[in-house]
C-alpha positions as a Markdown table, in Angstrom:
| # | Residue | x | y | z |
|---|---|---|---|---|
| 1 | Met | -17.1 | 9.0 | 6.8 |
| 2 | Thr | -19.2 | 5.9 | 6.9 |
| 3 | Phe | -18.7 | 2.8 | 4.6 |
| 4 | Asp | -19.7 | -0.7 | 4.0 |
| 5 | Lys | -17.1 | -3.4 | 3.9 |
| 6 | Val | -17.5 | -6.0 | 1.3 |
| 7 | Lys | -15.6 | -9.2 | 1.5 |
| 8 | Val | -14.0 | -10.2 | -1.8 |
| 9 | Asp | -12.4 | -13.7 | -2.6 |
| 10 | Thr | -9.3 | -12.6 | -4.3 |
| 11 | Lys | -9.0 | -15.9 | -6.2 |
| 12 | Ser | -12.5 | -16.4 | -7.5 |
| 13 | Lys | -13.4 | -12.7 | -7.5 |
| 14 | Ala | -16.6 | -13.6 | -5.9 |
| 15 | Met | -18.4 | -11.2 | -3.6 |
| 16 | Glu | -21.8 | -10.8 | -2.0 |
| 17 | Gly | -24.1 | -9.9 | -4.9 |
| 18 | Gly | -21.9 | -11.0 | -7.8 |
| 19 | Asp | -18.6 | -10.8 | -9.4 |
| 20 | Tyr | -16.0 | -8.2 | -8.0 |
| 21 | Arg | -14.9 | -7.5 | -11.6 |
| 22 | Ser | -18.1 | -5.7 | -12.1 |
| 23 | Val | -16.7 | -3.1 | -9.6 |
| 24 | Asn | -13.1 | -3.3 | -10.7 |
| 25 | Pro | -12.5 | -4.9 | -14.0 |
| 26 | Leu | -8.9 | -5.7 | -13.0 |
| 27 | Gly | -10.2 | -7.7 | -10.1 |
| 28 | Tyr | -8.0 | -6.6 | -7.5 |
| 29 | Val | -8.6 | -4.7 | -4.2 |
| 30 | Pro | -9.0 | -2.0 | -3.0 |
| 31 | Ala | -11.9 | -0.2 | -4.5 |
| 32 | Leu | -14.1 | 2.4 | -3.1 |
| 33 | Glu | -17.5 | 3.0 | -4.6 |
| 34 | Leu | -18.8 | 6.4 | -3.9 |
| 35 | Asp | -22.6 | 7.4 | -3.5 |
| 36 | Asp | -22.8 | 8.6 | -7.0 |
| 37 | Gly | -21.5 | 5.3 | -8.4 |
| 38 | Thr | -17.9 | 6.5 | -9.1 |
| 39 | Val | -15.4 | 3.7 | -8.4 |
| 40 | Leu | -11.9 | 4.7 | -7.0 |
| 41 | Thr | -9.2 | 2.1 | -7.2 |
| 42 | Glu | -5.6 | 2.2 | -6.2 |
| 43 | Gly | -4.7 | 2.6 | -2.4 |
| 44 | Pro | -2.8 | 5.9 | -2.9 |
| 45 | Ala | -5.8 | 7.6 | -4.6 |
| 46 | Ile | -8.4 | 6.0 | -2.1 |
| 47 | Val | -6.4 | 7.2 | 1.1 |
| 48 | Gln | -5.9 | 10.7 | -0.3 |
| 49 | Tyr | -9.6 | 11.0 | -1.2 |
| 50 | Ile | -10.5 | 9.9 | 2.3 |
| 51 | Ala | -8.0 | 12.4 | 3.9 |
| 52 | Asp | -9.4 | 15.2 | 1.6 |
| 53 | Lys | -13.0 | 14.3 | 2.6 |
| 54 | Val | -12.1 | 14.8 | 6.3 |
| 55 | Pro | -9.4 | 17.5 | 6.5 |
| 56 | Asp | -10.0 | 18.3 | 10.3 |
| 57 | Lys | -8.7 | 14.8 | 11.0 |
| 58 | Lys | -5.4 | 15.7 | 9.5 |
| 59 | Leu | -4.9 | 12.3 | 7.9 |
| 60 | Ala | -2.6 | 13.9 | 5.2 |
| 61 | Pro | -1.0 | 17.1 | 4.4 |
| 62 | Ala | -3.2 | 19.7 | 2.6 |
| 63 | Asn | -3.6 | 19.1 | -1.1 |
| 64 | Gly | -1.3 | 21.4 | -3.1 |
| 65 | Thr | 1.3 | 21.7 | -0.6 |
| 66 | Leu | 5.0 | 20.5 | -0.7 |
| 67 | Glu | 4.2 | 18.1 | 2.2 |
| 68 | Arg | 1.4 | 16.5 | 0.2 |
| 69 | Thr | 3.7 | 15.9 | -2.7 |
| 70 | Lys | 6.1 | 14.3 | -0.5 |
| 71 | Leu | 3.4 | 12.0 | 0.8 |
| 72 | Gln | 2.4 | 11.2 | -2.8 |
| 73 | Ser | 6.0 | 10.3 | -3.5 |
| 74 | Trp | 6.1 | 7.9 | -0.7 |
| 75 | Leu | 2.7 | 6.3 | -1.5 |
| 76 | Asn | 3.9 | 5.7 | -5.1 |
| 77 | Phe | 7.1 | 4.4 | -3.8 |
| 78 | Ile | 5.3 | 1.9 | -1.5 |
| 79 | Ser | 2.9 | 0.8 | -4.3 |
| 80 | Thr | 5.4 | 0.4 | -7.0 |
| 81 | Glu | 8.8 | -0.5 | -5.4 |
| 82 | Leu | 7.6 | -2.3 | -2.3 |
| 83 | His | 4.2 | -3.7 | -2.7 |
| 84 | Lys | 4.6 | -4.9 | -6.4 |
| 85 | Gly | 8.1 | -6.1 | -5.6 |
| 86 | Phe | 6.6 | -8.9 | -3.5 |
| 87 | Ser | 4.5 | -10.3 | -6.4 |
| 88 | Pro | 7.2 | -12.6 | -7.8 |
| 89 | Leu | 7.8 | -14.2 | -4.4 |
| 90 | Phe | 4.2 | -15.5 | -4.4 |
| 91 | Asn | 4.5 | -17.1 | -7.9 |
| 92 | Ala | 4.9 | -20.9 | -7.6 |
| 93 | Ala | 6.5 | -21.1 | -11.0 |
| 94 | Met | 9.2 | -18.6 | -10.2 |
| 95 | Pro | 12.5 | -20.3 | -9.8 |
| 96 | Gln | 14.2 | -19.8 | -6.4 |
| 97 | Glu | 17.1 | -18.0 | -8.0 |
| 98 | Ala | 14.9 | -15.4 | -9.3 |
| 99 | Lys | 13.1 | -15.1 | -6.1 |
| 100 | Gln | 16.4 | -14.4 | -4.4 |
| 101 | Tyr | 16.9 | -11.6 | -7.0 |
| 102 | Phe | 13.7 | -10.1 | -6.0 |
| 103 | Arg | 14.4 | -10.4 | -2.3 |
| 104 | Glu | 17.7 | -8.6 | -2.8 |
| 105 | Arg | 16.0 | -6.0 | -4.8 |
| 106 | Leu | 13.4 | -5.4 | -2.1 |
| 107 | Ala | 16.2 | -5.3 | 0.4 |
| 108 | Thr | 17.5 | -2.2 | -1.3 |
| 109 | Arg | 14.2 | -0.5 | -1.2 |
| 110 | Phe | 13.8 | -1.3 | 2.4 |
| 111 | Gln | 17.2 | 0.3 | 3.0 |
| 112 | His | 15.9 | 3.4 | 1.4 |
| 113 | Leu | 12.9 | 3.4 | 3.6 |
| 114 | Asp | 15.0 | 2.6 | 6.6 |
| 115 | Lys | 17.3 | 5.6 | 6.0 |
| 116 | His | 14.3 | 8.0 | 6.0 |
| 117 | Leu | 12.8 | 6.4 | 9.1 |
| 118 | Ala | 16.0 | 6.5 | 11.1 |
| 119 | Asp | 15.3 | 9.8 | 12.9 |
| 120 | Lys | 11.4 | 9.8 | 12.6 |
| 121 | Asp | 8.3 | 7.8 | 13.4 |
| 122 | Tyr | 6.4 | 8.6 | 10.2 |
| 123 | Leu | 7.1 | 8.9 | 6.5 |
| 124 | Trp | 6.1 | 12.5 | 6.5 |
| 125 | Ala | 5.2 | 15.3 | 9.0 |
| 126 | Arg | 3.7 | 13.6 | 12.0 |
| 127 | Pro | -0.1 | 13.4 | 11.4 |
| 128 | Ser | -2.6 | 12.7 | 14.1 |
| 129 | Arg | -3.4 | 9.5 | 12.2 |
| 130 | Ser | -1.8 | 7.8 | 9.3 |
| 131 | Pro | -4.1 | 7.2 | 6.2 |
| 132 | Met | -2.2 | 3.9 | 5.5 |
| 133 | Pro | 0.4 | 1.7 | 7.3 |
| 134 | Ile | 4.0 | 1.8 | 5.8 |
| 135 | Cys | 3.1 | -1.5 | 4.2 |
| 136 | Ser | 1.0 | -4.6 | 4.7 |
| 137 | Arg | 2.7 | -7.6 | 6.5 |
| 138 | Ser | 3.3 | -10.5 | 4.2 |
| 139 | Arg | 1.4 | -13.6 | 5.3 |
| 140 | Thr | 3.6 | -16.2 | 3.8 |
| 141 | Gly | 7.3 | -16.7 | 2.7 |
| 142 | Pro | 10.7 | -15.9 | 4.3 |
| 143 | Pro | 11.4 | -12.6 | 6.0 |
| 144 | Ile | 12.5 | -9.9 | 3.6 |
| 145 | Arg | 14.0 | -7.3 | 6.0 |
| 146 | Ala | 17.8 | -6.8 | 5.5 |
| 147 | Ser | 19.5 | -6.9 | 8.8 |
| 148 | Thr | 20.8 | -3.5 | 7.9 |
| 149 | Cys | 17.4 | -2.0 | 8.3 |
| 150 | Pro | 16.6 | -1.7 | 11.9 |
| 151 | His | 13.9 | 0.9 | 11.4 |
| 152 | Ser | 11.9 | -0.9 | 8.7 |
| 153 | Pro | 9.2 | -3.5 | 9.3 |
| 154 | Thr | 10.0 | -7.1 | 8.8 |
| 155 | Phe | 8.2 | -9.0 | 6.1 |
């Protein structure tokens, strides 16, 4: 599958050729524009679309299977419970006490992830390649990982 990368300034929403909000009105990444002009947003939808376009690569379990449903569950958990959980930590107006609450909340989510990863290398059945990493590393801020989560990545 071929694609063109387009660099987007996530603060100004500028991209080569215009304003990124013309692609995704919400202004956040990722987005995948297909040849027919359809635009897909949201990481879980995009990675599953890509996996389904190249099934021989075994990037994800086959659609309609229990294993695929488990993958969808993990992708949603990562998007909603982990990824979105970091947002308050990057809000300069958020009081430190509130940030500590969100760090503790994230720690419980990582404990859940860690329990699942204790005896496996992947979130679901071992694919030849993963469509998406467990999470993206945070570039700033203190580490999130609780010391009780030896199998989860540190953020």
